[in-house]
VEXDRENNU-34792 format. One record per atom (N, C-alpha, C): z, y, x; residue number from 1; residue in one letter; atom name; chain. Coordinates in nm, 2 decimals, padded with zeros to 4 digits. Each point is the difference from the previous one (the first is absolute). Layout:
N
[site [Z,Y,X],NUM,A,CA,A];
...
//
This chain:
73
[site [00.99,11.39,08.68],1,X,N,A];
[site [00.07,00.08,-00.09],1,X,CA,A];
[site [00.04,00.14,00.07],1,X,C,A];
[site [00.00,00.10,-00.08],2,X,N,A];
[site [00.05,00.13,00.05],2,X,CA,A];
[site [00.13,00.03,-00.07],2,X,C,A];
[site [00.10,00.04,00.08],3,X,N,A];
[site [00.12,00.05,-00.06],3,X,CA,A];
[site [-00.01,00.15,-00.02],3,X,C,A];
[site [-00.01,00.04,-00.12],4,X,N,A];
[site [-00.02,00.14,-00.03],4,X,CA,A];
[site [00.13,00.08,-00.01],4,X,C,A];
[site [00.11,-00.07,00.01],5,X,N,A];
[site [00.13,00.06,-00.01],5,X,CA,A];
[site [00.09,-00.07,00.10],5,X,C,A];
[site [00.01,00.05,00.13],6,X,N,A];
[site [00.08,-00.07,00.10],6,X,CA,A];
[site [00.15,00.00,-00.04],6,X,C,A];
[site [00.05,00.11,-00.06],7,X,N,A];
[site [00.14,00.00,-00.04],7,X,CA,A];
[site [00.02,-00.11,-00.11],7,X,C,A];
[site [-00.09,-00.01,-00.09],8,X,N,A];
[site [00.01,-00.10,-00.10],8,X,CA,A];
[site [00.00,-00.14,00.06],8,X,C,A];
[site [-00.09,-00.02,00.10],9,X,N,A];
[site [00.00,-00.13,00.07],9,X,CA,A];
[site [00.14,-00.03,00.06],9,X,C,A];
[site [00.06,00.10,00.06],10,X,N,A];
[site [00.12,-00.02,00.07],10,X,CA,A];
[site [00.12,-00.03,-00.09],10,X,C,A];
[site [00.00,00.07,-00.12],11,X,N,A];
[site [00.11,-00.02,-00.09],11,X,CA,A];
[site [-00.03,-00.10,-00.11],11,X,C,A];
[site [-00.11,-00.07,00.01],12,X,N,A];
[site [-00.03,-00.11,-00.09],12,X,CA,A];
[site [-00.08,00.03,-00.13],12,X,C,A];
[site [-00.03,00.13,-00.02],13,X,N,A];
[site [-00.08,00.03,-00.12],13,X,CA,A];
[site [-00.15,00.03,00.05],13,X,C,A];
[site [-00.06,-00.10,00.06],14,X,N,A];
[site [-00.13,00.01,00.06],14,X,CA,A];
[site [-00.11,00.05,-00.10],14,X,C,A];
[site [-00.08,00.09,00.06],15,X,N,A];
[site [-00.13,00.04,-00.07],15,X,CA,A];
[site [-00.11,-00.06,00.09],15,X,C,A];
[site [-00.05,-00.11,-00.04],16,X,N,A];
[site [-00.11,-00.07,00.08],16,X,CA,A];
[site [-00.13,00.01,-00.07],16,X,C,A];
[site [-00.10,00.04,00.08],17,X,N,A];
[site [-00.14,00.00,-00.06],17,X,CA,A];
[site [-00.09,-00.08,00.09],17,X,C,A];
[site [-00.06,-00.10,-00.06],18,X,N,A];
[site [-00.09,-00.09,00.07],18,X,CA,A];
[site [-00.14,00.07,00.01],18,X,C,A];
[site [-00.05,00.01,00.12],19,X,N,A];
[site [-00.13,00.06,00.02],19,X,CA,A];
[site [-00.08,-00.08,00.10],19,X,C,A];
[site [-00.13,00.01,-00.01],20,X,N,A];
[site [-00.08,-00.07,00.10],20,X,CA,A];
[site [00.01,00.07,00.13],20,X,C,A];
[site [-00.05,-00.07,00.11],21,X,N,A];
[site [00.00,00.06,00.13],21,X,CA,A];
[site [-00.09,00.13,00.00],21,X,C,A];
[site [-00.11,-00.01,-00.08],22,X,N,A];
[site [-00.09,00.12,00.00],22,X,CA,A];
[site [00.07,00.12,-00.07],22,X,C,A];
[site [00.08,-00.03,-00.11],23,X,N,A];
[site [00.07,00.10,-00.07],23,X,CA,A];
[site [00.11,00.06,00.09],23,X,C,A];
[site [00.07,-00.09,00.07],24,X,N,A];
[site [00.11,00.05,00.09],24,X,CA,A];
[site [-00.06,00.09,00.11],24,X,C,A];
[site [-00.12,-00.04,00.05],25,X,N,A];
[site [-00.07,00.08,00.10],25,X,CA,A];
[site [-00.03,00.14,-00.05],25,X,C,A];
[site [-00.05,00.00,-00.13],26,X,N,A];
[site [-00.04,00.13,-00.06],26,X,CA,A];
[site [00.12,00.09,-00.02],26,X,C,A];
[site [00.11,-00.06,-00.05],27,X,N,A];
[site [00.13,00.07,-00.02],27,X,CA,A];
[site [00.05,00.06,00.13],27,X,C,A];
[site [-00.01,-00.07,00.10],28,X,N,A];
[site [00.05,00.05,00.13],28,X,CA,A];
[site [-00.09,00.11,00.05],28,X,C,A];
[site [-00.13,-00.02,-00.01],29,X,N,A];
[site [-00.09,00.11,00.05],29,X,CA,A];
[site [-00.01,00.12,-00.09],29,X,C,A];
[site [00.00,-00.02,-00.13],30,X,N,A];
[site [-00.02,00.11,-00.09],30,X,CA,A];
[site [00.12,00.06,-00.06],30,X,C,A];
[site [00.11,-00.08,-00.01],31,X,N,A];
[site [00.12,00.05,-00.07],31,X,CA,A];
[site [00.12,00.02,00.09],31,X,C,A];
[site [-00.02,-00.03,00.13],32,X,N,A];
[site [00.10,00.01,00.10],32,X,CA,A];
[site [00.11,-00.10,-00.01],32,X,C,A];
[site [-00.02,-00.12,-00.06],33,X,N,A];
[site [00.10,-00.10,00.00],33,X,CA,A];
[site [00.02,-00.05,00.14],33,X,C,A];
[site [00.11,-00.06,00.03],34,X,N,A];
[site [00.04,-00.06,00.13],34,X,CA,A];
[site [00.02,-00.15,-00.02],34,X,C,A];
[site [-00.05,-00.07,00.10],35,X,N,A];
[site [00.02,-00.15,00.00],35,X,CA,A];
[site [00.12,-00.03,00.09],35,X,C,A];
[site [00.10,-00.06,-00.06],36,X,N,A];
[site [00.11,-00.05,00.07],36,X,CA,A];
[site [-00.01,-00.15,00.01],36,X,C,A];
[site [00.01,-00.05,00.13],37,X,N,A];
[site [-00.01,-00.14,00.03],37,X,CA,A];
[site [00.15,-00.04,00.02],37,X,C,A];
[site [00.05,-00.09,-00.08],38,X,N,A];
[site [00.14,-00.04,00.00],38,X,CA,A];
[site [00.02,-00.13,00.08],38,X,C,A];
[site [-00.10,-00.05,00.06],39,X,N,A];
[site [00.01,-00.12,00.08],39,X,CA,A];
[site [00.08,00.03,00.13],39,X,C,A];
[site [00.05,-00.11,00.07],40,X,N,A];
[site [00.08,00.02,00.12],40,X,CA,A];
[site [-00.08,00.07,00.11],40,X,C,A];
[site [00.07,00.06,00.09],41,X,N,A];
[site [-00.07,00.07,00.11],41,X,CA,A];
[site [-00.10,-00.08,00.08],41,X,C,A];
[site [00.03,-00.13,00.03],42,X,N,A];
[site [-00.09,-00.08,00.07],42,X,CA,A];
[site [-00.13,-00.03,-00.08],42,X,C,A];
[site [00.02,-00.02,-00.13],43,X,N,A];
[site [-00.12,-00.02,-00.09],43,X,CA,A];
[site [-00.08,00.12,-00.01],43,X,C,A];
[site [00.06,00.12,-00.01],44,X,N,A];
[site [-00.07,00.13,00.00],44,X,CA,A];
[site [-00.08,00.02,00.13],44,X,C,A];
[site [00.07,-00.03,00.11],45,X,N,A];
[site [-00.06,00.02,00.13],45,X,CA,A];
[site [-00.12,-00.09,00.02],45,X,C,A];
[site [00.00,-00.12,-00.06],46,X,N,A];
[site [-00.11,-00.09,00.01],46,X,CA,A];
[site [-00.12,00.05,-00.06],46,X,C,A];
[site [00.01,00.06,-00.12],47,X,N,A];
[site [-00.11,00.05,-00.08],47,X,CA,A];
[site [00.05,00.08,-00.11],47,X,C,A];
[site [-00.07,00.11,-00.03],48,X,N,A];
[site [00.04,00.08,-00.12],48,X,CA,A];
[site [-00.12,00.09,-00.04],48,X,C,A];
[site [00.01,00.05,-00.12],49,X,N,A];
[site [-00.10,00.09,-00.05],49,X,CA,A];
[site [00.00,00.13,00.07],49,X,C,A];
[site [-00.12,00.06,00.03],50,X,N,A];
[site [00.00,00.13,00.06],50,X,CA,A];
[site [00.08,00.10,-00.08],50,X,C,A];
[site [00.09,00.08,00.07],51,X,N,A];
[site [00.07,00.10,-00.06],51,X,CA,A];
[site [00.13,-00.04,-00.07],51,X,C,A];
[site [00.03,-00.13,00.00],52,X,N,A];
[site [00.12,-00.05,-00.07],52,X,CA,A];
[site [00.12,00.03,00.09],52,X,C,A];
[site [00.11,00.02,-00.07],53,X,N,A];
[site [00.13,00.03,00.06],53,X,CA,A];
[site [00.09,-00.13,-00.02],53,X,C,A];
[site [00.06,-00.04,00.11],54,X,N,A];
[site [00.09,-00.12,-00.01],54,X,CA,A];
[site [00.14,00.04,-00.03],54,X,C,A];
[site [00.05,-00.05,-00.11],55,X,N,A];
[site [00.14,00.01,-00.04],55,X,CA,A];
[site [00.04,-00.14,-00.04],55,X,C,A];
[site [00.05,-00.08,00.10],56,X,N,A];
[site [00.02,-00.14,-00.02],56,X,CA,A];
[site [00.12,-00.02,-00.10],56,X,C,A];
[site [-00.03,-00.08,-00.10],57,X,N,A];
[site [00.11,-00.04,-00.09],57,X,CA,A];
[site [00.09,-00.11,00.06],57,X,C,A];
[site [-00.06,-00.08,00.09],58,X,N,A];
[site [00.08,-00.10,00.07],58,X,CA,A];
[site [-00.03,00.01,00.15],58,X,C,A];
[site [00.10,-00.04,00.08],59,X,N,A];
[site [-00.03,-00.01,00.14],59,X,CA,A];
[site [00.00,-00.15,00.05],59,X,C,A];
[site [-00.09,-00.03,00.08],60,X,N,A];
[site [-00.01,-00.14,00.06],60,X,CA,A];
[site [00.10,-00.01,00.11],60,X,C,A];
[site [00.09,-00.10,-00.01],61,X,N,A];
[site [00.10,-00.02,00.10],61,X,CA,A];
[site [00.00,-00.15,00.04],61,X,C,A];
[site [00.06,-00.04,00.10],62,X,N,A];
[site [00.01,-00.14,00.04],62,X,CA,A];
[site [00.06,-00.09,-00.11],62,X,C,A];
[site [00.08,00.07,-00.09],63,X,N,A];
[site [00.06,-00.08,-00.11],63,X,CA,A];
[site [-00.07,00.01,-00.13],63,X,C,A];
[site [-00.13,00.05,00.01],64,X,N,A];
[site [-00.08,00.01,-00.12],64,X,CA,A];
[site [-00.02,00.15,-00.04],64,X,C,A];
[site [-00.04,00.02,-00.12],65,X,N,A];
[site [-00.03,00.13,-00.05],65,X,CA,A];
[site [00.13,00.06,-00.06],65,X,C,A];
[site [00.04,00.12,00.04],66,X,N,A];
[site [00.12,00.07,-00.05],66,X,CA,A];
[site [-00.03,00.13,-00.06],66,X,C,A];
[site [00.07,00.04,-00.10],67,X,N,A];
[site [-00.03,00.13,-00.06],67,X,CA,A];
[site [00.01,00.12,00.09],67,X,C,A];
[site [-00.09,00.09,-00.01],68,X,N,A];
[site [00.01,00.13,00.08],68,X,CA,A];
[site [00.10,00.09,-00.07],68,X,C,A];
[site [00.11,00.02,00.07],69,X,N,A];
[site [00.11,00.08,-00.05],69,X,CA,A];
[site [-00.04,00.15,-00.02],69,X,C,A];
[site [-00.11,00.04,00.07],70,X,N,A];
[site [-00.04,00.14,-00.01],70,X,CA,A];
[site [-00.11,00.02,-00.11],70,X,C,A];
[site [-00.04,-00.11,-00.07],71,X,N,A];
[site [-00.11,00.01,-00.09],71,X,CA,A];
[site [00.02,00.11,-00.11],71,X,C,A];
[site [00.12,00.00,-00.05],72,X,N,A];
[site [00.03,00.09,-00.11],72,X,CA,A];
[site [00.03,00.14,00.04],72,X,C,A];
[site [00.01,00.03,00.13],73,X,N,A];
[site [00.03,00.14,00.04],73,X,CA,A];
[site [-00.11,00.10,-00.02],73,X,C,A];
//
């Protein structure tokens, strides 16, 4: 899924568009779209798509996954 409206995602009025991996690649290459990887930092470090930016929605802690307080900044 691609979130075409990050502000809408954050305030709950999401604008989500489902696209194939090939279509996402095309949009990134031809239309300047950016891929945000919202997985935890360790998951991102393990493997991620080339050119993706990591903005973790949750942080992995000894007590489990906790919300990233900086996500909405």
